[in-house]
C-alpha angles and dihedrals in degrees: 000000000000090000089052090051089050091052091049091050092048088053091056100269130128106219115205121188120203124204140165114158095110092062088226127098127238142151123219139184101219116212125210119252090279086067092227112067113076109239109171144335128247129208118193119191129218120241117255095231116346115093123246134195091333090071091079096049118113127209127265116174111247095006125107098215093183089058091048091052093049091049089052090051091055092049093049095043114041090179090061110104100176142016135163126179103170106075142045121237145099144264116246114208125200113191130184140142093289097054146280128299121198126197117192104212127187146168122225095225141017096184098100130028111253093003103110145093118232120214143167111236101183143352134201139189129213106200123207110257094026105085117188095016125120116199122197110247143179120267114255114245110258091237089064094050103043133042140169114260110253094014123125087260092058105110091207095059108117093010114134130189117239088231125031115253116257112257113259127234121237111239092231091053092051093047095047093048094058110104118226119230092245096045129268122068127316110206103178113079109011097114093037092054093049093048090047091052091050092050091047089054092051092049093046 
């Protein structure tokens, strides 16, 4: 995969890998297989509520074990440019023809609904023509990242599809309309079967 990223970068592309399974955020400059040439960048997002690596940390009075772990991650991974394992949040990506901008956003607590402070901890730019390079950047103001649906700031207000969307099917209607082998109505797997058939068609 890294060699593919390297080929894409050499051809003028700016490969960006997105991840999230660890529940902790980081930003990496990914090298090609020769371990020297930058090939791509990777942004990993934090989880919104589930804990990540910090779950396994013990307690040592007077020692910030999360900070110790992050320092160890930097030492072990020189290509790592950012990591944070204390807070829950997300990474907001803004992509256009000039590059990609990433804002690492968090809240200081998830214990009580509405009782938190939101903050941006770091931001990076990936500039067109510089594959595999993360540049420190300024956090985007929250007002430019978030908006109220239907408000004048909503970018989809006034947007119309060229073709009307196909009408959806209520799950209950699909399930109830599936005939059972012995007659009557089978209500267990109607929607699952239809979704499975659709996926099978997509996968060939």
